[in-house]
N, C-alpha and C positions, 0 to 999 in steps of 0.2 A: 450253475450246476443243473438246474431244471432243464435247460436247453440241451445239455449233454445227455440227460436221461431220455429226452423226447426226440432225439435226432431222427430216429427211424419211425416214430409213432405216427406221423401224418398219413402215410400211404399204406400202412398195414398195422394191425393190432395183434401182438403176440400174447402169450400167457402172462408176461410180466405185468401188464396193466391190470389184469384181474387180480394178481397177487397184491399189487399196490392198493387196489380198491378194498380188498379184504382187510389188509393191514390198517387202512384209514378208518374202515368201519369199526374194527376192534378198538382202535384208539379212541374213537368218538364215544363208544359205549363205556370204556374204562376210565376215561378222563373227564367225563361230564361231572362238574362239581355240583354239590347240593346248592339249592337256591339260597340257603341261609348263608353260604360262604361266597356270595357274589361280590366282586370288587366294588369298592366304594366309588371310585372314579368312573367316568364315562368317556373321557377324552384323553388322548396321549399328550403328555406335557413336554417330554424331553425330545431333543433333536434325534438322538440315537434310535428311540423307539419309532419315531415317525419315519426315519430312513429305513428301518427294518420293514415296516408295513408297506412303504412305497415300493421297496424291492420285491416283496411278495406280491403286491398288486400288479406290478409290471410283469412279473413272471406268469401270473394267472392270465393276464392279457395276452402275453406271447403264446402261452399254451393254447388259449382259445383260437388264436389265429393259426397256429401250426396244425391243430387237429382238424381244421377245415380245408387244408390243402388237398387232401385226398379227394374230397368232393369236387373241388375246383378242377383237379387234374383229370378226373374221370367224367366230368360233366359233358353231356352231348352238345350243349349250347356253347357258343364261342364267346367267352367273357373278355376278349382282348379290349373291346371298346370300353369296358368298365374298369378292369384292373390295369390295362396297359400292356404293351408288347414286352417290355423288359421283365415285368413280374411274371407274365405267362411263360416267357422263355425260361426264367429261373425255375418256375414250378415244374415245367416239363423236364428240365435237366434233373431236378430233384426226384421226380417220378421215375425217370430212367435209372438213376442210381439206386433207388429203393427197390425197383423191380430186379435189378442186377443182384442186389444183396439177397433178395428173396429167392432168386434162382440158385445162388450159391448155397444158401441155407438148405433149400429143398434137396439139392444135389448131395450135400453133406449128410443130411438125414437119411437119404436113400442109400448112400454108400456105407454109412455106419450100420444101417439095418442089414445090409448084405453081409457086412463083416461079422455082425453078431450071429447071423444065421449060419455062417461057415466058420465057427470057432475052432473046429477040429483040424483046419487046414492052415495053421499059422506058418508052417515051414514051406508051404508051396510058394513058387515065384510069383504067381498071379496074386496071391494073398498079400505078399510084401509090396507088390506094385500098388495094390488097392490101398494099403496103409500109407504108402508114400504119397499117393494121389490125395488122400484125405488130409494129410499133414500140409501138403502144398495148398490145397483149397483153404485150409484154416489160416495159413499164413497170408492169404489174400484178403481175409476178412477185415483185419484192423485198418489197413489203408482205406478200404472201401467205406468202413464206418466213419473214419475221419473225414473222407470226402462228403459223406452224407451230413455230418455235423456242420462242416463248412457251408454246404449247400443250404442247409436249414437256416444258418445264421445269415446267409446272403439274402434268402427270401424274406426273412424277418426284417432285415435292414431296409429292403426295398418297400415292404409294406408299412413300416413305421415312418419312412420318409414320405409316404403318400397316405395321409390320414383318411382321405375320402375313400380310397380303395380298401383300407383296413376296415372302415365302418361298414361298407357294402359287403365285405366278406363276413364280418361278424353278424350281419343281418341274416345270413344263411345258416342259422343255428340248427335247422332241421337236417342239414347234411352231415352232421357229426355222428359218429358211431356211438353205440351204447357204452363201449369200454372207455372211449375218450371222454364222454359226458360224465361217466361215473368217476373218472380220474379228476376232472375239473370240479365235480361236486366234492370230492375228497380234498382237493386243494382249498375249496371254499371253507370246508369244515376245519381244515388246518389253519386257515386265516382267522376264523372265529376263535379257535383254541389259542392261537398265538396272540391275538388281540386281547383276549381275556388274561392270558399269562403276562403280557406286558403291562396291563392295567393293574395287575396284582402287585402291591408293594411287598417288600421283604417281610414286614411285620404281618401282613395278611397271609403271605405264604407260610410263615411260621405258625400262625394261628390255624391255618388250614391243615398243615402237617400234624400239629398237635391234636386238632379235632379228629382227623382221620385215625391217628394213633389211639385216641380215646375210644372211637367207635370200634376199631379193631379189637382193642382190649375188652370192651364191653361185649362185642360179638363172641370173643373167645370164652369169656366168663359165662355168657348166656348159653353158648353151645355146651359148655361143661354142665351147666345146670340142667339144660334140656336132656343131655345124655343121662344124667343122674335121675331126672324125673321119669324118663322113658324106662329106665331099669326098674325104678320104683313102681311105675305104672304096670309094667309087665308082671312084677311080683304081685301087685294088688289085683291084677286081672286073674292071675292063677288062684290067689286066695279067694277072690270073688266067685270064681267058677265053683270052687269047692264049697263055699258057703251057700251059693245058689242051689247046688245039688242037695245040701242039707236042708235048706229052707223049702225047697220043692217037696221034699219028704214031709216036713212039718206042715206045709200048706195043705198037702193032701189029707193029712190027719185032721187038720183044722176044718177042712171042708166037710169031712164026714161028721165031725162033731157039730159043725154049723147046721148041717142038714137036720140033725137030731134036735138042735136048739130051736130051729124054725118051726118045727112041728109043735114044740111046747110053747112057743111065743105067740101063736095065732090068737089064743084067748086073751092074752095080755094086750095085744094090739087092738082088739075090739074094745076092750075096756078103756084103753087110752084114747081111742078115737071118740068114744062117747063123751068122755070128760073134756076133750078138746072142743067138741061142738058146743057143749054147755059154756065153756070159757069164752068161745067166740061170740056167742049171743050176748053174754054179759059185756064183753068189750065193745060190741057194736052199739049197745044202748049208751054206754059211757061216752063213746066217740061222738054220737049224735048230740049229746048235751054239750060236749066240748066244742063242736063245730058251731052251734048256735051262739055260744059265748064269744067265739072268735069272730063271727060275723058282726056282732054288736061292736066289738072293738074296732073292726075294719071300718064300719060306718063312722064311728067317732073320729078315727084317724083321718078319714077322707074329708070330714068337715074341717078339721084342723089344717089339713093340707090346702084346702081351698082358701081358707083365711090367710095362710102364709103366702100363697100365690098372689092374692090380691094386694097384700102389703108390699110384696117384692115388685109387683108391676108398677105400683105408684112410685116406689123408690127408683125403679129403673127409668120411669118416665122423667123424673126429676134429674137423674144423672144424664139421660140423653139430652135434655134441654141444656144442662150445664156443658156437656161435651160439644154440642152444636155451637154454643156461644164461644167456647174456647177455640174450636176449630175455625170459626169465623174470624176471631181476633188473630189467630195464627196466620190465616190466609191473608188478612189485611197487612200484617207485619211482613209477610213474605213478599207481597206485592210492593210494599213500600221499600223493602230491602232491594228487590230486583230493580225498582226504578232508580234508587240511589246508586246501586252498583252499576247500572247501565250508564248513568251520568258520570260516575267515577271512571268507568271503562272508557267512555268517550274522551274525558279529560286526560286519562292516562295515555290513550292512543295519540291525542294531539301532542302531549308532552313528549311521548316516545318519538313522534315524527320530528319535533323540534330538536330533541336530544340527538337523533340520528343525523339531522342536518348539521347541528353544531359539532357532532363527532366527526363528520366528514370534513367540515371546515377546520377542525382541530388537526385532523390527519394531514390536510393540505398545508396548514400552517407549520405543522411539525416537519413535513417534507421540505417546505421552503426554508424553514429555520435550519434544517440539516444541510440543505444546499448552501445557505448563507454562511453557516458555521464552517463548512468545508472551504468555501471561497475565502472566508475571513482567515482561516488557518493558513490557506495557501498564500494570501496577501501578506499575512503577518510573517510567514516564513520567508517570503521574498523580501519584505522590509528588513527583517533581521539579517538576511544575507547581504542586502544592500548596505545596511548599517555597518555590518562587519567589514564589508569591502571599503566603505567610506572611512571607517576608523583605521583600517589597515593603510588606506591611501594617505590619510592625514598623518598617521605615524611615519609612513614612508617619506611623506613630504617633510615632516619635522626632522627625520634623520638626514634627508637630503639637504635641508636648510642648514642643519647643524654641520653636516659634512662640508657644504659649500662655504659656510662661515669660517669653519676651521681651516679649510683649504685657502680661503681668501686671507685669513689672518696669517697663516703660515707663509702664503705668497707675499703678503705685504711685509711681514717680518723679514722674509728672504730678500725682498727688494730693498727694504731699509738697510739691512745688513750689507747687502751688495753695494748700495750707494755710499754707506759709511766706509766700507773697505776702499771703494774707488776714491773717495775724498781723502782717506788716510794715505792711500798710495800717492795721490796727487800732492798732498802736503809733504810727504816724505821725499817725493821726487823734487819738489820746490826747495826743501831744506838742503837736500844733497846738492842740487845745482847751486844754491847760494853759498854752501861751504866750498864747493869746487871753485866758484868764482872768487871767493875771498882768498883761497889758497893761491890761486893764479895771480891775483893782485898782489899778494904778499911777496910771492916770488919775483914779480916784476919790480917791485920796489927794492927788493934786496939786490937784484942785479944792477939797478940804477945806482945804488949807493956804492957799490963796488967800483 
């Protein structure tokens, strides 16, 4: 959205930027929170707030680049070697489009001015042609603005794809106009306000709203009290003026009376002065006696102070000797401690080196153990597979042996039965032949008998 606002801003600055600057300044003055209501956090914690701040930072970065395009386009030096031919070509196309838009806007302003000057000739044909021309020029503005937006996006895309050119362009901050710089400053202020607003939790916002409402309520009450007090002050001022006039009259009368009293009081003042001088002399003599007494007390206190100082010096000397002795013992203990700790540190470092070596060996052994475990698991899996295959082969062999035994038994039974059948047949055939022979013999004998 910021890019759509600033599509024409690079190569000319209209009054809109000044309005935006004034709005931003007003917002800054009105939304500055009191220091007591500053947010507790200093960093953004949620992803959404970080994304919002990154979008605003990217927008400010793009605005800084866009506001420098006018200086690049109007520069007398040739920056193709720095920015590249593609970027300069896009910048020149953008400059031509912006210049075309400016020409159209100037032409429209001139035509509208002419139309306003000739308001009484609306029915004239040339006036209608002028209105038609203005409407036609206005219809050309939206496509031209859209082309400028697309051109701005194209230039930004090229600059963002070339970070070196973008950094070199940002180094030319002096080429930015005052309106564009004020707009960027306003965006920076908006970033600070938004950052503080995102850091503010709902409870802090509620407390801030409650605090502002309390302040508004207090301000309203204070304003009512101030109005009441001002009214009372005005009434008091009127009463005071009246009283002052009365008192001025009374003062004038008192001055006259005082003048008369001064005349009568000069004699009493002389008498009072003489009595005061006598009292001063008596007080001076009494103060001298008091000063002498105080000086004697000072001498006595000084001697006591000197005695106490001597006693304290002796006690301090004894304490210093004791302190020196204790410090010497402490230093010896510290040296002994440092020596023992250095030995312990050396021993610790040696043990640490041995520990690290053993740790490395342990890691190596763990690695080897892992490899061996993996190999063992693979071998065991292969053995299990082979055992299963062997078991299946044995079972298959047992089934085949059983089947062969059964087949052989059936075959032997079949052979035995077939042999038995053949023997029975032979026997039956022999019996039949014997019977036939007996019958034939019997018939022969019978014929012979006949």
